[in-house]
ROKERO-405183 format. One record per residue (C-alpha): residue in three letters; x, y, z. Coordinates in pm, whole numbers, plus 50000, padded with zeros to 5 digits. Example, Ala and Ser with C-alpha at 12.3 -4.5 7.8 and 13.67 -1.06 7.14 Angstrom:
2
ALA512304955050780/SER513674989450714/
END
This chain:
304
SER501855299148234/MET502395325448502/GLY505765332648660/SER506295318749007/SER506305353149167/ALA502885359949018/ALA501695326349144/LEU503015333849491/ARG501345367849490/LEU498135351749378/ILE498255327249665/SER498885353349928/VAL496225376449786/SER493465351249738/GLY494525328650024/CYS493745298949802/LEU495635266249824/LEU498585259949597/LEU496845229549453/LEU493745249049355/CYS495685278049209/GLY498115254949037/SER495465233548881/SER493675260948691/TRP496595264748453/GLY498125230248501/ASN497085201048281/ASN493475197448397/ALA493355195648775/THR495955170448893/VAL494795142449119/PRO496575142949458/LEU498795113649554/VAL498965096549893/ILE502055075149965/TRP502475048950241/HIS506045037250305/GLY507245001950381/MET508694984250684/GLY511804999750837/ASP511205031850642/SER509485064850714/CYS507455091350535/CYS510315114850486/ASN513535096150428/PRO515345116550159/LEU516755084550004/SER513405067149967/MET509955082850006/GLY511385118149996/ALA513035110349663/ILE509845094949521/GLN507855125449629/LYS510345149149460/MET510335128149146/VAL506535128749120/GLU506365166049195/LYS508865172548918/GLU507045151048661/VAL503495162148751/PRO503605199848808/GLY501195212649069/ILE500455178449218/TYR499755176049593/VAL501685146549742/LEU501005134650096/SER503565109950230/LEU501955094550537/MET503635098150875/ILE502165073351121/GLY502705091551449/LYS504075125551540/THR507735121251446/VAL509805102851187/ILE511185079851460/GLN507665071251579/ASP506655065851218/THR509485040751166/GLU508755022351494/ASN505025021051421/GLY505835001951101/PHE506914973551331/PHE504814977151644/MET501544996251597/ASP498414975451544/VAL497664977251169/ASN493934982651214/GLU494725012851430/GLN497195025551168/VAL494505022850901/SER491995041851117/PHE494615068451187/VAL495175072950812/CYS491475072750722/ASN490925099950976/GLN493815120550838/LEU492615116850477/SER489015126150557/GLN490195158250725/ASP492435169750440/PRO490545195050225/LYS492915188949933/LEU491745152849904/LYS488005160149895/GLY487675152449523/GLY489585119749552/TYR493185108549526/ASN495515081949390/ALA497365059849637/MET500775043749610/GLY501995018949868/PHE505505005649904/SER505844970250037/GLN503554965950344/GLY502205001150284/SER500424986149982/GLN498184962150169/PHE497544988950432/LEU496345012850160/ARG494144985250018/ALA492524983450362/VAL491965021150341/ALA490255016150002/GLN488034988650144/ARG487145005350473/CYS487165042650402/PRO485495052350073/ASP485435089350158/PRO487435106650019/PRO487425082649720/MET490605064549615/LYS490885064149235/ASN493935043049148/LEU495775020449392/ILE499375012749300/SER500984984949499/VAL504774984949470/GLY505954951449606/GLY502974947949841/GLN502074914550001/HIS498354910349936/GLN498274874250050/GLY500734881250328/VAL504074864050384/PHE505274830650517/GLY508884838550597/LEU510964869550652/PRO514104861150456/ARG515804894750472/CYS515164928950615/PRO515774963750483/GLY518914982850574/GLU519554989950938/SER516694969951083/SER518244935251063/HIS518564931251443/ILE514874939951481/CYS514134914151214/ASP515964886451395/TRP513764893551694/ILE510614895451478/ARG511464861651324/LYS511704846351674/MET508304861051765/LEU506674848551445/ASN508094813951489/SER507124812151856/GLY503484819751782/ALA502414844351516/TYR498744838951597/THR498884843051974/ASP496974873852092/ILE500034891652222/VAL502104887351905/GLN499134896051679/LYS498334927551871/HIS501874941151894/LEU503724929751587/VAL502784944351251/GLN504324916351045/ALA502334890151240/GLN499154906651117/TYR499934897250759/TRP501684864350847/HIS499924837650642/ASP500694801950744/PRO499484778950463/LEU500214748450682/ASP497594759850933/ASP494874776550734/ASP492254774751010/LEU494514791351264/TYR495304819051015/LYS491664824850925/LYS490614825651286/HIS493384846251445/SER494884869451184/LEU493714903751301/PHE494324922050976/LEU494974901750662/ALA492254875450712/ASP489774903850760/ILE490634924350451/ASN490884892350242/GLN487364881250339/GLU488614848850497/ARG486014848250776/VAL482974864450618/VAL482304882950297/ASN481894919350390/GLU479914933150094/THR481004968750173/TYR484684959250139/LYS483884943749804/LYS481854973249677/ASN484504998249791/LEU487414979749630/MET485484975449307/SER484985012949284/LEU488725017649211/ASN489535027548852/LYS492745007048854/PHE494484983949098/VAL498104981148982/MET500374954449133/VAL504144955349082/LYS506114923349137/PHE509914923049171/LEU511254892448993/GLN514454889249201/ASP512824898449533/THR514794884949832/MET512584900450102/VAL509094888250022/ASP508314851450069/PRO506554840449854/VAL507084867549593/ASP503784857049427/SER501994875549707/GLU502944907749522/TRP500474896949250/PHE497944884449506/GLY499014847849462/PHE500174824449738/TYR500894788349833/LYS498094763949767/PRO496474757550107/GLY497894729350317/GLN501554730750205/ASP504354755250135/LYS505914742749810/GLU503334746549535/LEU502084781049442/GLU498824792849293/THR498074825049108/LEU495384849349217/GLN493244836148930/GLU493494800449067/SER492734809549429/ALA489414808149614/ILE489314845649677/TYR489094849149297/THR487114818449190/GLU484454825949455/ASP485004863149388/ARG484934871149756/LEU486514905549705/GLY485344915149355/LEU488794909349202/ALA487464886348928/GLU484884912048827/MET487524939448838/ASN489794918448618/SER487084913248353/ALA486514950848358/GLY490234956948291/LYS490824972348633/LEU493644949448747/VAL497124956648614/PHE499974932048675/LEU503454946448621/ALA506724927548664/THR510184942348679/ASN513674928148714/GLY515304936549043/ASP515244930449415/HIS512574943849651/LEU511644980049565/GLN514594983249325/PHE513625002349013/THR515015030648802/GLN513515064848766/GLU512995057148398/TRP511055025448480/PHE508905044448729/ASN508175072148480/ASP507325047848199/ASN505225023548401/LEU503725040448705/LEU503515077248620/PRO500705072048367/TYR498445061548658/LEU499205093848843/ARG498505118648566/
END
């Protein structure tokens, strides 16, 4: 392989992108990676997404990693994770991805916590450029019914969010202005959820079956879901594997395979599962807690 100075010269001479230059002598062209952070986090936090990005760049030489910033600054990005309408966030991202020349040939996507279900919405709504593998790290694909604990510094925000959710998660004002309300899933009031959830009920085909959503999701190569066995932030933790409470109560759980979205195959997940496209991974640890070794052994293979 060429020395870095030669590579740099090559780039400045030919004006080609690092990714394109890098891929010709890398291990076949690498597939770019798009990352969407979780609640209370940002694109570029050196302790979280920044560290993941560095780790991937080290393990997959020449890879292009885009860690999504929702807004113009890191502070905006963090705030938008609480307060920007999710459907608008998804449109913002789709627009950004479609304008990035490095993603033209497709990309893999990795979401952390709520970033996972937002990236699934990108897969379902925006097939161009094509998403190849979707890796959901602690995502809540059937939403949450409870907010037991919040990450790091945001606990005061969370106390306020809890009040809002309890006062009326499905009122127009709370739905429109509180991200977590848009994937709040109240199993005790299924009709209210199906009717008023602006985001989750739509991407989970609760109102109508949108055949385009189904076709787009089914075109993924792999949909990988990571569940954290000692998760204290996601309630119920089964949502990380697309399971939830059985409708009408909040004690008994059902797996994805037992739920209507699967038995009626409203989203193509049953068909994907028969085709070997769904991957269910479990790891010991609290929400988003994993070692570099675990990541390299279990998730890296989907990025190569």
